[in-house]
C-alpha distance (Angstrom), angle and dihedral (degrees) to the residues before:
residue distance angle dihedral
M1 . . .
S2 3.76 . .
K3 3.80 113.8 .
N4 3.78 96.0 179.1
K5 3.73 129.3 76.6
P6 3.82 109.3 -99.5
D7 3.78 120.4 -111.9
T8 3.80 89.8 -117.2
G9 3.81 89.5 66.4
G10 3.79 100.4 -107.5
A11 3.80 126.9 -134.1
T12 3.78 137.0 -95.8
T13 3.79 128.9 -143.5
V14 3.77 133.2 179.1
I15 3.80 116.6 -137.4
R16 3.78 118.9 -162.9
V17 3.79 105.4 -143.0
T18 3.80 123.9 -160.7
G19 3.79 128.0 -163.8
M20 3.83 99.0 41.3
H21 3.80 113.2 137.6
C22 3.79 108.2 162.0
A23 3.80 146.6 9.2
T24 3.80 91.9 -81.2
C25 3.80 88.7 58.0
V26 3.80 88.4 54.5
A27 3.79 91.2 49.8
T28 3.82 91.5 48.3
V29 3.79 92.9 52.2
E30 3.80 92.3 46.2
K31 3.79 91.1 49.5
A32 3.81 92.2 49.8
L33 3.80 92.2 50.0
R34 3.79 94.9 45.4
A35 3.81 88.4 54.0
V36 3.81 90.4 65.3
D37 3.78 111.6 98.7
G38 3.80 109.0 -114.8
V39 3.82 98.1 29.9
Y40 3.80 111.1 122.3
E41 3.81 102.1 166.2
V42 3.82 134.9 30.9
S43 3.79 130.7 176.8
V44 3.82 119.1 175.4
S45 3.83 121.8 -171.7
L46 3.78 120.2 -161.2
A47 3.82 92.0 -165.2
T48 3.80 96.1 55.3
E49 3.83 94.7 27.9
K50 3.79 89.6 -133.0
A51 3.78 133.6 130.6
V52 3.82 116.3 -155.1
V53 3.80 107.4 -156.9
G54 3.79 128.4 -170.6
Y55 3.80 110.8 -159.1
D56 3.77 144.2 161.9
P57 3.84 107.0 -111.4
E58 3.80 89.3 -156.2
K59 3.81 90.2 63.4
C60 3.80 104.4 34.4
T61 3.78 142.1 10.3
V62 3.78 136.2 -135.9
Q63 3.80 88.3 -107.9
E64 3.82 90.0 58.7
L65 3.80 90.3 50.5
D66 3.79 90.5 51.0
A67 3.80 90.2 48.6
A68 3.81 90.7 52.8
V69 3.81 90.8 54.8
T70 3.80 94.9 46.4
S71 3.80 92.8 46.0
A72 3.81 87.6 55.8
G73 3.80 88.1 60.6
Y74 3.81 101.4 -99.0
G75 3.78 133.6 112.9
I76 3.80 132.5 -116.2
L77 3.77 122.3 -137.2
R78 3.78 111.1 -155.1
E79 3.79 130.9 168.0
T80 3.80 119.3 -117.9
L81 3.78 125.2 -155.2
Q82 3.80 132.8 -174.9
I83 3.80 112.5 -146.4
R84 3.80 122.6 -164.8
L85 3.80 113.2 -133.1
G86 3.78 136.1 -163.7
G87 3.79 130.3 -159.4
I88 3.83 95.3 34.0
H89 3.81 107.3 143.9
C90 3.79 111.1 152.9
A91 3.78 146.3 10.6
T92 3.79 91.9 -87.0
C93 3.81 89.5 56.3
V94 3.80 86.8 54.2
A95 3.78 91.5 50.8
T96 3.82 91.8 47.8
V97 3.82 94.4 53.2
E98 3.81 92.3 43.4
K99 3.80 90.7 50.3
A100 3.81 92.2 48.8
L101 3.80 93.3 49.6
M102 3.81 94.6 43.7
A103 3.80 89.5 54.0
L104 3.81 89.1 65.7
D105 3.77 117.4 99.4
G106 3.78 106.9 -117.3
V107 3.81 97.3 29.9
F108 3.79 110.8 108.6
S109 3.81 100.6 172.2
A110 3.80 137.1 18.2
E111 3.79 126.3 178.1
V112 3.79 121.6 176.2
N113 3.79 119.5 -159.7
L114 3.80 111.5 -149.2
T115 3.80 92.9 -159.4
T116 3.79 100.0 50.9
N117 3.84 94.2 30.7
R118 3.79 90.5 -132.1
A119 3.78 133.0 130.0
V120 3.80 118.2 -146.5
V121 3.80 104.9 -152.7
G122 3.79 125.7 -170.6
Y123 3.78 108.9 -158.3
D124 3.78 147.1 157.9
P125 3.83 107.6 -112.1
D126 3.78 90.2 -159.3
T127 3.80 90.2 60.8
I128 3.80 105.6 35.2
D129 3.79 139.0 17.7
V130 3.79 134.1 -151.0
S131 3.81 94.0 -102.8
R132 3.81 90.5 65.6
M133 3.81 90.7 50.8
K134 3.81 89.0 49.9
T135 3.81 90.4 53.3
V136 3.81 95.8 52.1
I137 3.81 91.8 46.3
I138 3.80 91.2 53.4
D139 3.82 91.8 43.0
A140 3.81 88.6 53.9
G141 3.81 88.6 59.5
Y142 3.80 100.4 -101.5
E143 3.79 136.5 109.8
Y144 3.80 126.1 -102.2
L145 3.83 108.1 -147.6
G146 3.80 99.6 178.0
F147 3.78 130.5 -92.3
V148 3.79 131.9 -80.2
G149 3.79 107.6 -87.6
D150 3.80 93.4 27.9
E151 3.80 101.1 112.1
E152 3.81 93.6 -173.3
G153 3.78 90.0 54.2
N154 3.77 95.2 41.2
Q155 3.78 95.3 112.7
E156 3.78 95.7 123.1
E157 3.80 98.3 120.9
I158 3.82 92.9 41.6
Q159 3.79 90.6 49.9
R160 3.82 91.9 47.1
T161 3.82 92.1 51.2
R162 3.78 91.2 46.6
A163 3.82 92.1 48.1
L164 3.81 91.7 49.5
R165 3.79 91.1 50.6
N166 3.80 90.8 48.8
L167 3.81 92.8 49.3
R168 3.81 91.2 47.5
N169 3.80 92.8 50.9
R170 3.81 92.8 47.2
T171 3.79 90.5 49.8
L172 3.79 94.6 50.4
I173 3.79 92.7 46.7
G174 3.81 91.6 46.8
F175 3.80 94.5 53.1
A176 3.80 92.6 43.3
V177 3.81 92.6 52.6
S178 3.81 94.7 43.7
A179 3.82 90.7 48.5
F180 3.82 89.2 50.4
L181 3.81 91.6 50.2
M182 3.80 92.3 49.4
A183 3.81 91.1 48.2
I184 3.80 91.3 51.9
M185 3.82 91.8 47.6
F186 3.80 95.2 53.0
S187 3.81 98.7 34.1
G188 3.79 96.5 75.1
I189 3.79 91.3 -136.9
M190 3.79 114.3 165.5
L191 3.79 110.9 -119.3
P192 3.84 128.4 -162.1
I193 3.82 89.4 -124.5
P194 3.81 131.9 37.3
M195 3.81 114.5 -74.8
T196 3.80 92.4 -120.0
Y197 3.81 92.4 57.1
F198 3.79 92.1 44.1
M199 3.82 91.1 52.9
F200 3.79 90.5 47.8
I201 3.82 93.8 49.7
V202 3.83 95.6 45.9
S203 3.80 99.1 40.5
T204 3.81 100.7 42.5
P205 3.84 100.6 73.0
F206 3.80 92.5 43.0
F207 3.79 92.4 45.7
I208 3.81 90.1 52.7
Y209 3.83 89.9 47.4
L210 3.81 92.0 51.8
A211 3.79 99.8 37.1
Y212 3.80 100.3 41.0
P213 3.87 95.5 88.8
I214 3.80 90.0 49.4
F215 3.81 94.8 49.0
R216 3.82 91.6 44.3
A217 3.81 91.7 53.4
A218 3.81 90.8 45.1
W219 3.81 91.6 52.6
G220 3.81 90.7 49.6
A221 3.80 90.2 52.1
L222 3.80 93.9 48.4
R223 3.81 90.4 49.4
N224 3.79 86.6 58.9
Y225 3.82 92.3 45.7
S226 3.81 92.6 -112.0
L227 3.77 130.0 135.8
T228 3.80 107.2 -143.7
M229 3.78 132.6 169.1
D230 3.79 88.1 -101.5
V231 3.80 86.8 64.5
M232 3.80 89.3 51.4
Y233 3.79 93.0 47.3
A234 3.80 91.6 46.2
M235 3.80 89.3 52.6
G236 3.82 92.1 48.5
I237 3.79 99.1 48.7
G238 3.80 91.4 32.7
V239 3.80 91.5 56.9
A240 3.81 90.4 47.1
Y241 3.79 93.9 50.9
G242 3.82 95.6 36.6
A243 3.80 92.7 51.7
S244 3.80 89.1 49.9
V245 3.80 91.8 52.9
L246 3.81 91.9 47.6
G247 3.80 90.3 48.5
T248 3.80 92.0 47.6
F249 3.79 93.5 56.3
G250 3.81 96.0 33.5
I251 3.78 95.0 -115.9
V252 3.83 107.8 153.7
L253 3.83 91.6 -41.9
T254 3.79 131.6 64.7
S255 3.80 130.9 -126.4
D256 3.82 88.8 -91.7
F257 3.80 87.0 80.2
L258 3.77 97.8 74.7
F259 3.81 114.7 140.6
Y260 3.80 100.1 152.9
E261 3.80 95.9 124.1
T262 3.81 89.1 40.0
A263 3.81 92.6 51.6
V264 3.81 92.2 49.6
M265 3.81 94.2 43.4
L266 3.79 90.7 45.3
A267 3.80 91.3 53.4
A268 3.81 88.0 47.3
F269 3.81 91.7 52.6
L270 3.79 91.6 48.4
T271 3.79 89.4 50.5
L272 3.82 90.4 46.8
G273 3.77 89.6 52.7
R274 3.77 91.3 53.4
Y275 3.79 91.4 46.4
L276 3.82 92.7 52.3
E277 3.79 90.9 43.8
A278 3.81 94.1 49.0
R279 3.78 91.9 46.6
A280 3.80 92.7 49.9
K281 3.80 92.7 44.1
G282 3.78 89.1 54.6
R283 3.80 89.3 60.0
T284 3.80 94.1 53.5
N285 3.79 90.2 74.2
D286 3.81 96.6 50.4
A287 3.80 91.8 116.5
I288 3.80 91.9 60.0
K289 3.80 91.1 45.3
K290 3.80 90.3 53.1
L291 3.79 91.0 50.2
V292 3.80 91.5 48.9
E293 3.79 90.1 49.4
L294 3.81 88.9 55.8
Q295 3.78 90.2 67.6
A296 3.78 111.9 101.9
K297 3.79 117.7 -126.2
T298 3.84 97.5 -151.6
A299 3.80 139.7 16.7
I300 3.82 135.5 -155.6
V301 3.82 107.7 -122.6
L302 3.82 119.8 -165.4
K303 3.78 112.7 -136.5
G304 3.78 104.4 178.4
T305 3.78 104.9 -54.6
E306 3.79 93.0 -24.6
E307 3.81 123.9 99.9
V308 3.80 112.3 -145.3
V309 3.81 123.2 -171.9
V310 3.82 109.9 -143.8
P311 3.82 134.2 172.2
V312 3.79 110.8 -95.3
E313 3.83 89.4 -121.9
E314 3.81 89.4 66.4
L315 3.81 96.1 54.4
M316 3.79 116.4 118.1
I317 3.79 133.2 -160.6
G318 3.78 109.2 -86.2
D319 3.80 96.5 29.1
V320 3.82 112.2 140.4
I321 3.81 108.0 -129.8
L322 3.80 130.0 -166.2
V323 3.80 120.5 -148.3
R324 3.78 119.4 -174.6
P325 3.84 125.6 -157.2
G326 3.80 110.9 -67.1
G327 3.80 93.2 19.6
K328 3.79 127.9 123.9
I329 3.77 118.8 -112.9
P330 3.82 101.5 -122.7
V331 3.84 102.0 -157.7
D332 3.80 140.5 0.1
G333 3.77 117.2 -76.2
E334 3.80 151.6 133.3
I335 3.79 122.6 -92.0
L336 3.81 114.5 -112.1
S337 3.80 98.8 179.5
G338 3.79 141.1 -3.2
E339 3.78 132.2 37.3
S340 3.77 133.9 -118.0
Y341 3.78 147.1 150.7
I342 3.81 110.8 -98.0
D343 3.81 122.1 -152.4
E344 3.82 104.9 -138.5
S345 3.80 96.3 163.3
M346 3.80 98.2 118.7
I347 3.80 91.4 54.7
S348 3.79 104.5 33.7
G349 3.80 100.7 24.6
E350 3.80 88.4 -127.7
P351 3.85 108.6 131.8
V352 3.82 97.5 -161.9
P353 3.85 114.2 86.9
V354 3.82 113.8 -117.1
Y355 3.81 122.0 -127.1
K356 3.82 112.8 -122.0
E357 3.80 130.7 -175.3
R358 3.81 139.1 162.8
N359 3.84 114.3 -28.7
A360 3.83 91.9 14.2
I361 3.81 119.1 130.7
V362 3.80 119.4 -114.5
T363 3.77 126.0 -164.5
G364 3.79 128.7 -139.3
G365 3.80 114.1 -109.8
T366 3.83 95.2 31.6
I367 3.81 121.4 114.5
N368 3.79 127.8 -116.5
T369 3.81 105.1 -138.3
T370 3.81 109.0 179.4
G371 3.83 126.7 6.4
A372 3.80 131.7 33.3
I373 3.82 115.4 -104.4
T374 3.78 137.4 -175.7
F375 3.77 120.8 -151.5
S376 3.77 140.5 176.3
A377 3.81 115.8 -116.9
T378 3.80 111.7 -118.3
R379 3.81 100.2 168.0
V380 3.78 127.7 28.1
G381 3.80 138.8 172.7
K382 3.79 116.0 -0.4
E383 3.80 92.3 -4.2
T384 3.81 96.0 67.1
Y385 3.76 118.4 109.6
L386 3.81 93.0 -115.9
A387 3.82 92.4 49.7
Q388 3.80 89.3 51.2
I389 3.81 91.2 51.5
I390 3.81 92.3 49.7
R391 3.82 91.9 47.5
L392 3.80 91.7 46.5
V393 3.81 95.3 49.4
E394 3.81 93.0 44.6
T395 3.80 91.0 51.3
V396 3.81 94.0 50.7
Q397 3.80 92.5 45.0
A398 3.79 90.5 52.5
T399 3.81 95.0 55.3
K400 3.79 131.4 78.9
P401 3.81 125.5 -126.7
S402 3.79 117.7 -141.5
V403 3.81 91.3 -102.6
Q404 3.81 86.6 73.3
K405 3.80 89.8 67.7
Y406 3.83 90.7 74.5
A407 3.79 91.3 56.8
D408 3.81 91.1 43.2
T409 3.80 90.7 52.0
A410 3.80 90.9 48.8
V411 3.81 91.5 50.1
T412 3.82 90.6 52.7
W413 3.79 90.2 63.1
F414 3.77 97.5 30.4
I415 3.79 103.6 84.2
P416 3.84 97.8 42.3
T417 3.81 87.8 48.5
V418 3.80 93.2 49.6
L419 3.81 92.1 46.7
T420 3.80 89.2 52.3
I421 3.81 91.6 48.7
A422 3.81 93.1 46.8
I423 3.80 96.0 49.3
G424 3.81 92.7 38.7
A425 3.82 93.1 50.3
A426 3.81 92.6 48.8
L427 3.81 91.5 49.4
V428 3.82 93.3 46.5
W429 3.80 92.2 50.9
Y430 3.79 93.1 47.1
F431 3.82 101.8 41.0
A432 3.82 105.5 22.1
L433 3.80 102.5 31.6
N434 3.81 96.7 32.3
A435 3.81 94.5 -127.6
T436 3.77 120.2 162.2
G437 3.75 120.4 -91.2
L438 3.79 88.0 -116.7
F439 3.81 92.4 56.9
S440 3.81 93.0 44.9
L441 3.78 91.7 49.9
T442 3.81 90.4 48.9
V443 3.83 89.5 53.6
L444 3.80 90.7 50.6
I445 3.82 93.0 50.4
S446 3.81 93.9 45.0
I447 3.81 93.9 52.2
L448 3.79 92.9 46.6
V449 3.79 91.0 51.8
I450 3.80 102.3 39.7
A451 3.79 95.6 49.7
C452 3.77 111.3 84.7
P453 3.82 132.6 154.8
C454 3.81 90.3 -161.1
A455 3.78 91.3 104.0
L456 3.80 90.2 50.2
G457 3.77 90.5 52.8
L458 3.81 92.6 47.2
A459 3.81 97.8 44.9
T460 3.80 97.3 84.1
P461 3.83 106.5 29.5
T462 3.81 95.6 47.1
A463 3.80 92.3 52.3
I464 3.80 92.0 46.2
T465 3.80 92.7 46.9
V466 3.80 93.8 51.2
G467 3.82 94.6 38.0
V468 3.79 96.0 49.8
G469 3.80 89.8 45.3
R470 3.80 91.0 50.6
G471 3.79 89.1 50.2
A472 3.80 90.3 54.2
E473 3.81 89.5 53.3
L474 3.82 89.3 53.0
G475 3.80 93.8 47.6
I476 3.82 92.9 -103.9
L477 3.81 108.9 126.2
I478 3.81 113.0 -165.6
K479 3.80 110.5 -159.7
N480 3.80 98.8 -179.3
S481 3.80 127.5 40.3
E482 3.82 90.6 -150.1
V483 3.81 86.7 70.2
L484 3.80 89.0 71.5
E485 3.79 91.2 62.3
L486 3.80 93.8 43.5
S487 3.81 91.0 52.4
Q488 3.82 87.7 75.9
K489 3.80 92.5 53.1
I490 3.81 100.1 46.8
S491 3.79 110.8 120.8
T492 3.81 101.3 167.6
V493 3.80 134.6 34.7
I494 3.81 116.0 -159.8
F495 3.81 120.4 -165.4
D496 3.74 129.3 -158.9
K497 3.83 104.8 -135.1
T498 3.77 109.0 -144.5
G499 3.79 113.3 71.5
T500 3.80 91.7 -1.0
L501 3.81 111.2 59.3
T502 3.79 87.6 13.1
R503 3.78 129.7 42.3
G504 3.80 93.9 -111.0
I505 3.81 89.9 -131.2
P506 3.83 115.6 104.7
V507 3.80 114.6 -136.5
V508 3.81 134.1 -176.9
T509 3.78 109.1 -103.5
E510 3.80 101.0 176.3
T511 3.81 146.9 -9.6
V512 3.79 126.9 -142.2
L513 3.82 111.4 -160.2
F514 3.81 129.9 -154.7
G515 3.83 111.0 -168.7
L516 3.81 102.5 -31.6
G517 3.80 128.2 89.9
E518 3.80 117.9 -113.8
Q519 3.82 95.0 -108.5
E520 3.80 95.3 50.3
F521 3.81 90.9 43.0
L522 3.83 93.2 52.3
E523 3.82 92.5 43.5
I524 3.81 89.0 58.8
A525 3.81 97.3 39.0
S526 3.82 95.4 46.4
G527 3.82 91.6 43.9
V528 3.81 90.8 58.7
E529 3.83 97.5 37.1
A530 3.81 90.6 51.3
R531 3.81 86.4 72.1
S532 3.80 93.8 50.4
E533 3.81 126.5 90.4
H534 3.81 94.6 -155.4
P535 3.86 115.0 119.7
L536 3.80 90.8 -128.3
A537 3.80 90.1 55.1
A538 3.80 90.9 58.7
S539 3.81 90.3 56.1
V540 3.83 90.6 55.7
V541 3.82 91.9 49.8
S542 3.83 91.3 47.9
Y543 3.79 91.1 49.0
A544 3.81 90.9 53.6
E545 3.81 91.2 47.5
E546 3.80 90.9 53.3
K547 3.79 88.3 55.9
E548 3.82 90.1 46.6
I549 3.82 92.0 -119.8
V550 3.82 116.7 156.2
P551 3.84 113.4 -137.5
V552 3.80 118.4 -124.7
K553 3.79 119.7 -118.7
C554 3.81 113.0 -84.6
T555 3.83 126.6 -151.1
E556 3.81 138.0 170.4
F557 3.79 90.3 34.0
Q558 3.83 115.7 -176.5
A559 3.79 128.3 172.2
V560 3.80 119.0 -146.8
S561 3.82 104.3 -153.7
G562 3.79 113.9 -113.9
K563 3.78 94.2 -5.7
G564 3.81 115.3 60.6
V565 3.81 146.0 -80.1
K566 3.79 139.3 -77.2
A567 3.82 125.2 -151.5
E568 3.77 147.8 133.2
A569 3.79 118.8 -106.4
G570 3.78 121.0 -177.6
G571 3.77 89.4 -9.7
V572 3.83 92.0 -56.9
P573 3.84 123.6 114.5
V574 3.82 109.1 -117.3
L575 3.81 132.4 -165.7
I576 3.80 122.9 -169.4
G577 3.81 123.7 -177.3
N578 3.77 146.9 84.9
M579 3.79 125.5 -40.6
K580 3.81 93.8 -95.9
F581 3.80 92.3 52.0
L582 3.80 93.4 50.3
S583 3.79 91.4 48.0
Q584 3.82 91.4 50.4
Q585 3.80 89.0 52.1
G586 3.82 90.6 57.1
I587 3.78 99.4 -102.1
G588 3.79 110.3 150.1
L589 3.79 112.0 -126.3
I590 3.78 111.9 -160.5
P591 3.84 121.2 -162.3
P592 3.87 95.5 -94.6
V593 3.82 89.4 54.5
I594 3.82 93.4 47.2
N595 3.80 89.9 47.0
A596 3.84 91.1 51.6
F597 3.82 90.3 51.7
E598 3.80 91.3 50.8
V599 3.82 95.4 46.5
I600 3.81 91.0 53.9
Q601 3.81 92.3 46.9
I602 3.82 93.3 47.9
R603 3.80 88.0 59.3
G604 3.79 88.1 58.1
E605 3.80 95.1 -106.1
T606 3.79 128.8 128.8
A607 3.84 112.2 -110.6
V608 3.82 114.9 -146.9
G609 3.80 116.8 -172.6
V610 3.82 123.7 -150.0
A611 3.82 120.8 -158.0
A612 3.81 122.6 -172.8
G613 3.80 125.9 -174.3
G614 3.81 92.1 -1.0
A615 3.82 96.4 -55.0
I616 3.79 134.5 91.9
A617 3.82 109.8 -94.7
G618 3.78 100.9 178.6
I619 3.79 149.6 -48.1
I620 3.80 126.6 -108.9
G621 3.80 120.0 -150.5
I622 3.79 112.1 -148.3
S623 3.78 124.6 -174.0
D624 3.77 139.8 175.1
S625 3.79 94.4 -128.3
V626 3.78 119.3 -128.7
R627 3.81 115.3 -115.9
E628 3.80 115.2 -105.1
T629 3.82 92.8 -118.4
S630 3.82 98.8 44.4
A631 3.80 95.6 92.9
A632 3.81 91.4 45.1
A633 3.82 89.5 49.9
T634 3.80 92.3 52.8
E635 3.80 91.8 48.7
E636 3.80 92.2 47.3
L637 3.83 91.3 50.9
H638 3.79 89.0 50.2
R639 3.82 88.3 52.6
M640 3.79 86.1 56.1
D641 3.83 89.4 55.9
L642 3.79 92.9 -110.4
R643 3.79 126.5 138.7
V644 3.80 114.4 -128.1
G645 3.80 123.7 -147.1
M646 3.79 137.6 174.5
V647 3.80 133.4 -149.6
T648 3.77 121.5 -168.8
G649 3.76 143.0 162.5
D650 3.81 89.8 -135.7
N651 3.78 122.7 106.4
E652 3.78 122.6 -82.5
R653 3.79 94.9 -105.5
T654 3.79 94.9 53.3
A655 3.80 91.9 44.6
T656 3.81 91.1 50.7
A657 3.79 92.2 50.4
V658 3.82 93.3 51.1
A659 3.82 92.8 43.7
E660 3.80 91.9 51.5
Q661 3.79 92.1 45.9
L662 3.80 92.4 53.0
G663 3.81 99.4 36.4
I664 3.80 94.0 -117.3
D665 3.82 115.4 174.9
F666 3.81 99.6 -140.2
K667 3.79 140.0 -3.3
N668 3.80 143.0 -163.6
A669 3.80 115.2 -153.9
E670 3.82 134.1 -168.0
V671 3.82 90.0 26.5
L672 3.80 120.3 157.4
P673 3.83 117.0 -132.7
D674 3.81 93.9 -108.5
E675 3.83 91.0 49.4
K676 3.81 93.6 60.5
S677 3.80 92.9 74.7
G678 3.82 89.7 53.5
I679 3.80 90.8 55.6
I680 3.81 90.3 50.9
Q681 3.81 93.3 47.7
A682 3.81 91.0 49.9
M683 3.81 90.5 54.5
Q684 3.78 91.1 46.2
G685 3.79 87.6 53.4
D686 3.81 86.9 60.0
G687 3.79 89.9 57.2
K688 3.80 99.3 -98.2
C689 3.81 122.5 140.5
I690 3.80 107.1 -138.0
A691 3.78 134.0 -155.6
F692 3.81 111.7 -168.2
V693 3.79 121.5 -160.4
G694 3.81 118.8 -158.5
D695 3.77 142.9 142.3
G696 3.81 93.2 -94.4
I697 3.81 96.0 -120.6
N698 3.82 114.3 68.3
D699 3.79 89.5 18.3
A700 3.81 97.1 58.8
P701 3.85 95.2 115.2
A702 3.80 92.0 49.9
L703 3.80 92.4 45.5
A704 3.80 89.8 52.1
A705 3.82 93.9 46.0
S706 3.80 95.8 50.8
D707 3.79 124.2 85.9
I708 3.81 88.8 -120.4
G709 3.79 119.6 19.5
I710 3.81 113.5 -158.1
A711 3.82 116.9 -167.1
I712 3.79 111.8 -159.3
G713 3.80 128.7 -162.0
S714 3.80 93.9 19.1
G715 3.79 98.7 172.0
T716 3.80 105.1 -165.1
D717 3.81 100.1 -42.7
I718 3.80 97.6 99.7
A719 3.79 94.4 141.8
I720 3.81 95.3 60.9
E721 3.80 98.9 43.3
S722 3.79 116.1 118.9
G723 3.79 95.6 -151.0
D724 3.79 129.4 104.0
I725 3.81 86.5 -139.0
V726 3.80 125.0 36.6
L727 3.80 118.8 -159.1
V728 3.79 110.6 -152.4
Q729 3.78 93.4 -158.6
S730 3.78 124.9 52.6
S731 3.80 97.4 -123.4
P732 3.82 115.9 125.6
L733 3.81 86.8 -150.3
D734 3.80 87.3 72.6
V735 3.82 87.5 66.9
A736 3.79 89.5 64.4
A737 3.81 89.9 41.1
A738 3.81 91.6 53.8
I739 3.80 92.5 52.0
Q740 3.81 91.0 45.2
L741 3.80 90.5 51.0
G742 3.81 91.4 49.6
R743 3.79 91.3 50.3
K744 3.79 91.6 47.5
V745 3.80 92.4 51.8
M746 3.81 91.8 48.8
G747 3.80 90.0 48.0
R748 3.79 89.6 52.6
I749 3.82 91.5 48.4
K750 3.81 90.0 53.9
L751 3.81 90.9 47.4
N752 3.80 89.9 49.6
L753 3.79 91.9 50.4
F754 3.80 90.3 48.6
W755 3.80 92.5 54.4
A756 3.80 92.2 42.8
F757 3.80 90.3 55.7
A758 3.82 92.8 38.0
Y759 3.80 94.1 58.3
N760 3.78 93.0 52.7
T761 3.81 95.6 38.1
A762 3.80 92.3 51.7
L763 3.80 102.6 36.0
I764 3.81 104.5 38.5
P765 3.85 91.3 65.2
V766 3.83 89.2 47.4
A767 3.80 90.4 51.0
A768 3.79 88.3 48.5
G769 3.83 88.1 59.4
I770 3.80 100.0 -110.2
L771 3.83 91.3 144.2
Y772 3.81 95.5 44.1
P773 3.84 99.3 85.9
L774 3.83 93.4 52.9
Y775 3.78 105.1 29.0
G776 3.79 105.5 14.2
I777 3.80 89.5 -121.0
T778 3.78 120.1 146.6
F779 3.78 136.5 155.2
R780 3.77 121.7 -107.6
P781 3.83 111.2 -143.0
E782 3.82 91.5 -119.1
F783 3.81 92.0 57.8
A784 3.79 89.7 44.5
G785 3.79 87.8 57.9
L786 3.81 90.7 50.8
A787 3.81 92.2 49.3
M788 3.80 89.8 50.6
A789 3.79 90.2 54.3
L790 3.80 92.8 47.2
S791 3.82 92.8 54.0
S792 3.81 92.2 62.8
V793 3.79 93.4 40.7
T794 3.82 90.5 51.7
V795 3.79 92.7 53.6
I796 3.80 93.6 46.5
S797 3.80 92.1 46.4
L798 3.80 91.4 53.1
S799 3.80 89.2 51.8
L800 3.80 91.7 48.6
L801 3.81 89.5 58.3
L802 3.81 86.7 71.3
K803 3.81 87.5 72.6
R804 3.80 87.3 73.8
Y805 3.79 96.1 45.0
T806 3.79 117.4 115.9
P807 3.82 116.2 -177.6
P808 3.83 113.6 -121.6
A809 3.80 89.2 -122.1
T810 3.81 90.3 58.3
L811 3.80 90.3 54.4
L812 3.82 88.8 52.7
K813 3.81 91.9 58.4
A814 3.80 89.7 75.7
D815 3.81 90.0 58.3
P816 3.82 111.4 7.4
N817 3.81 92.4 177.6
N818 3.80 93.3 58.6
I819 3.80 100.8 75.9
S820 3.76 110.1 160.3
């Protein structure tokens, strides 16, 4: 390892390290960094949590330095920025921008999404700023349209509309001029000057107008030592036009080599392809646009008796906001007064409006349909639920899953291979098969134009963009694009029981009475339980309230930890607890009483006995009720050839009852929260791919340990969920729907890749003239340009079909008992 500064000057980077607590942590980080070959200087500060590293960029990279820190057990804090780009057309454009950004000192990751035209850049703000990134993007031949969060640079939609209009106008002009040239050529009209000169004079300005963007992008790519499709297109149309000019003036070539109308029409087809592609790509992000449109622009804030209309950006936590019928709820909050039905369909996917009253939670972006309400703002700005969804979906759409690497690898070899085929085919036809120079040149141009990796580059990101957006519309929030690939490999789905398969709220299911009437029994039981803090006690009190029974006054209350309570109610000594507790307190339990306890427990319910005046008065059956869709979810997962398991902290008897009721394949009962992850890891060790479904709070270790963590019933705390997928609603059927959606997206990606390869595999040989000797079939360059455009449009169109996809499990939610 070099300890001295290199002669070339070296480089310096600042690494923000997390997890350091003492001087030994500092020493550990320094040691790990010094062990990297090429590092000559390290200074780690515990106070600032920064490591300043001097290194030789010819021997190591920033990524290797980061890896050294993380392998030592510490974290790296890096800034991430999303940059809007213009002029991105194909996978080679993506590679060019990524290469240019990664060459910058201080940038440790760069991923460009061809569908959203955004670059997600991980960088060190102490080493590099956005202006430098802007410069390299422009130098590479592309447009910098600002970054996400930069309001002054937020011209993305304006730029997209302007670019579409420009492409449309160029296309129309190109076809009009080429049609005019062809008409003149075949009309036989006598012209005052030779036809060749006329074609040259008319076509040249329009060819320059059409081809300039292509040649500019090609030059930018070549300056960065990259071979992009713009280079290929520039070669194709350049050869066509250049040969025509040479033929016109008799330089090397003869007047037979006239491609003026072909060059103009070819440029028009290329422009048409980009117009169709850009227009279709714009539709892939409709889900995000709809979510953004949900955001209210203004809000009515109550200040005393005055109603003040303010921009939503100026709202603060605690503001009291009025929303009238038909109005949008601007931010998240809690209702202070009024009641109404709220349409939450665009966020939850649930079409039926939800009734809300005082103390209920409302979500920004939903619509108040009936009554006027006032609420207190609890989350504003970027912290609102809707803002979190938008940020989450945008982040996932901007990243690449590993399946993209196959397309990226193919693109790396694509252009050199096509160039070799094009030049080789032209030479074979001319020298070996004695074809005319005109025919050979036509073959060269056709191959250069028809071959395009654009479809390869679009196959994955378009499907992910549309699929993730569709999931958001259905209340399925995918936080990690890798989940889509894993959805095909899942073999087992394990549910936490409480709050997932069940509601997580204990309720009284039955009462068995011995001597007392129901009203007197509940007056006593609810009077005592009203003093208790146990969750089961609250269910007894709620049950009495539903029956409009007034509890009796309770005195001398005493809780016996883990067993029950003692008290006096209405002047009568009362004991409430399990069978063992009552027996220990001297309450005689005759066979009918014992049998009643056992029957309730066999059903998986908790049996709570109530004794009054020294004798058993009755037994209360309490159960955490199973969700209506849990059984349908289990059956649907079985239809998908998945095994279904359950882990719970409840006792064995209760777990068995729920498992049998739902048709669950296996269970683990009396499991502590931190033991769930061990169960998952053991199954993974046996080669199983596990999806774990929990409530995202107590189940965080298990969610993290599983291959896919699915957090159900998220409420509005998306940002803190541990799952890879967050289900907005609390329906277990959405678990099956999420896996079905993931599989559908991956299936569409594979179909896209098939068609992307199929176009090139089938048409490049045709363009090379393989069918000409037998059938006289060849490819004119103009048609080659059209076929190139259609390949990208086909792939995007297949992805757009995902917008209409509804998982079978989602359809079952309307009638979970009707499983066909």
